N, C-alpha and C positions, 0 to 999 in steps of 0.2 A: 261279420269278416272280424278274424283275431287282427291284433297289429304285426304279427309274425306271417300271416297270410298277406298282409297289404304290402308288407316290405318285400315280400317274393314276387307279388303281382308287379312291383314295380322295376323291380331288378329284371323280371321276365320282361318287359317291355323294352327296358332299356338297352339292353343286349340282344335281343331274340332276331332281330333285323341284320346287324354286322355277322353274327355267328351264322345266321342260315345263309346269307352271301358266301360266306368262307367256304362252308361245307359243300355247297352246291358247286361252286368252284372246283372243290376239290373232287367231289365226286364224278363230276364231267371230266376232270383230267386223268381220273383213275380208268373211265371208261374207255378213253381214249389212248390210253397205256403212256402218259404223260404227266405224272403227278410230280417228279422231280422237277421238271421244267417250270411248273405251277407254283411249288412251294417257293423256288428261287426267284421269280418274277414279284413275290411280294414287297410291295415297299417296307423298309425295316423298321419304321415309326409304326406302321398299320400293324405290323408284325407283333410289335410288342404290345400294340393296345390288345389284339386279339387273344395273344397270350394272358395278359391280365382278366381280359374276361374270362376265358375258359377257366383259369384257376378260382377265380371268383365265385363261377358256377357250379364245380366240381365241389366246393367247400361248402356253399351254402344252398345249391338248389340242384342236387346231383341228377334229379329226375328230369330236369328240362333240358339237359346235354342226351339223354336217351331220346328223348321226343324229337328235340332237334336234328338228330342222326338219322332218324327214321323218316322224316317229312322231306328232308334233302335229298335222300336217296327214292324216295317215291317221286318227288318233284323233279328230279334230274330223268329218271326214266320217263317219266309223263313228255318232257320236253323231247327227248329222243324220238317218243313215237310221233308227236305232232311234228317234227321236222323231217320224218322219214331218214334219219342218221345220227350218228352219232359227229356232234359238233367238235373242234379240234381248239387249241392253244386257247382255253379259258382264261381270261385275263379280269382282275379285281378291279373295278374303275372306282365306285363310291365317290367319297367325295374329293377325288381326281379329276371327276369327268367335267366336262363342261356342260355335256347336259345332266344334270343330276338327277333327272330319273333313272340312268345309265349305271347298274351294277356291275353286271358282267359284259365283257366282250367276250364275241365266241366267232369261230371260221366256221365256214357248211361250204358245201358245193356250189350255193348261190352266191356267194359272198360273206361280207361282213355281218352280225348281229349283234346290235346292242341290246342287251337283255334288262328288263327291268323287273325285280324281283319284291313281291310283295308276300308276307306271312301274317293271314289276317282270322279273325275269330268271324266264324259262322255267322252268316245271316246279318252282319254289319258293313255298314260303308269302307270302302276301303280308301285312305288318304292318297292323295295323288298329287297335290302342291301346297305349299305353305307359304305365304308371304306377310312383308309389311303391310300394314291398314294403309301406310300414308304416302304409299307408292303402287298399289295395287291396278288402280286403274291406267296408271302411266303407263306400268310394265305389261299388263296381261291384256288392254284394250287400246293398244297404239293411235287406233284411228279416233279418238276421242279429243275433243277440244283440251289443251292443257288446264285452262280453268276449271274444268270439271272436279280435277284432283287437288287444287287450291282451295276451292271452296267446300269440298268435303274434307278436307283437313282441319278447314277452319270448323266447321260444323263438328267434327269430333272431339276437339279442344273445349266448344261449348260445352256438347252434353260430357265431358269429362268432369268438366268443373262443376255442372250442376249434379251430378251422381256424388262428386266429392261433397258439397255442401251439403246434400240430404243426409249421407251418411252421419258426416260430424253432426249435424244437427240432432240424428236421431239417439247419438252418444252424447249429447252435451258438450260438445265441443265445439271450437271454431276451427274453420279451414283456413289455414294462412296462405293457400296458393301451392301448398305441398304436404305430405302427410306425417312430418316430423312429429306434431301433436298426438297424432293418433299411434303413431310408434311407441312414444312416449308414456303415453296412455295404457300401453301394455296390449295393445290390438294386433290382430294378425293382418299381414299382407298378403295371406293366401285367400282365394275364393271359396275354398274347401273348408276353411275354419271360421266362416262369418256364422252368425245367426240367421235363422230363416228370414227375419224381418231384413237385416243386411242384404241377405242373398237376394231378395225379392227386388232390392233397388238398384243394384248391381245387375241382375236379368233384363231389368227393363232398360237399363241404358246401355246394354248389348242389342236389345230388340229395338230401341230407337235408332240405332245405327245402322243395322241389318235393314230396316224399313226405307231408310236412305238410301241405301246401297241397291236396294229392290227398285227405286223412284229412277235410280240413275242408270241402270239397267236397262230398265225399260226404256227411256229415252234413248240410250243407245242404240240399243232393237231397231226403234222405229224411225229412228236418224237413216241407219244405213244395216239393214239386218244381214246384207250378204259378210261386209265388213265383220260384224259382232258374232256371227257364226265360226269364222276363220279364225277367231281370238280362243274359241272353244278348245279345240283340241291340246292347247297346252295346258289347261285346267283338269283336262282328263288323263294327262301324265303323257302327252306324245308330243312333245317339243320338237320332235322331229318324227317325219312320216316313217323312219325304217327302224323304232323302236317296236321290239317285241315284248309285251307285257305278261309275265306269268305271276298267278295271283296263289298261292296254296291256302285254301281255307280250312280252318280246323277247329275243335273243340277240345284244348288241352288237357280240362280235367276228365273226360272220357276215354281219351288215348286211342281212339280211333274213328274210321271214315272220313278219312282226309280225302280234299277237295281240290284237283287242280284246274284252275281255268286259264285257258290263254288265249291272250286277245293281239293282234295286230293292227294299223290303223285302220285297214279296209274294213276290220269289223266294225268299229265305231263311225267311220266316215260315212256308211249308208245310211245313220241317225241322223245325221246333223242337219238336213234339211226340214226334219220334224221338231226342231228346236221349240219348246215355248216355256215362258216364264210363268209359274205357278203363281197364283193369287199369295198376297203377303198373309204369314197365318201367324203370326204374332209373337215370333220366337225371334232366337238369335242367329236364324238363317236365311237364306234365299235358295228357294227350292226351282232347278230349272229342269223340264223333262225334255229328252231328248232319244226319242223313240223308246225305246228299251231300256235305255238308260237314264238315271236320275242322278245330276249333279246337282250336290251340295257344297253352299257356300257359306261357310260359317266365321263369326265374329267370336273369337276366343282371346283371353289374356295369355302373353305370353309364360308368365309364372306368376307375378306378382299382379295384382288388380290396382296398384297405386300408380301407376305408370300409363302413359298414353301408348306406350309401346305395345300396341296391340296386334296379334296377327289374324290372317285369314287363312282359313282352313277348307281346302276343297277336297271333298270326296265323293267318290262316284259308286254305284249299285247297279250290275246289271240285272234285270229282272225277267230275264227269259228262261232261267234255269234255278233251281231250289238252292237256297245259299247265295247267288250271285248277284 
């Protein structure tokens, strides 16, 4: 892949979500003959950001805008079919929402619909939740003993030091407790710019953390299976039982054959009692099978690997149909 293509891909990933949310809201407002009110309802700062993104896309990646308009029209039409009516008064929530899964608020004859929107590559996991590693168990498994999070955080710090010593030793550098000598030596702090041997050390570090997470999750499950299961919906993108989740699967390169999948909480609730933590497979993730759902809990760097600010990324795949 050329550098130009890599930059385009990065731009696409950065702006596709917010532009898709906006275009979906606008399309639904058009169908409800209420576009002017939708535009006027937008937060002015948010509108400025959208305008900047729109200009950037038109300049550097014009074909993306054609694609986004197409999939937003298709997704809006599929939502109308699913609901059996045209929802009204669409309001963009995004970062303003207390429930960060909610991108659009809609009104229907059955009441308010908090809508979560995802634009996703076909046959890939759908990101549902991302949180800091040092509060993950505390935030999402509230039933656990607080000591579990504290002990896990100590484990992360110890393993981070071990990984750092190994990387520095490989490059004949001394680890002084931070990466100042590493940076001074001209070494990169980005995972993608490490050598193969360095990357192996980093991957082993993430795998050790994932293995410990696997052990803790099994411990929580055995201690109280019912409460463990009740913690899962939030990781699947359903912090509220009212949320409706719309995922548009695409193959951007082929520009055709989009597929929309819409799920309510009841669609995933029926699988919760079939929850099973799969055996650890020596990678940076923990896999949980939930009926026809696969939940992946992955350890990832925030950006630079030279800090313990690591994130836990949750993603899901529905196995009952192609691409979902």
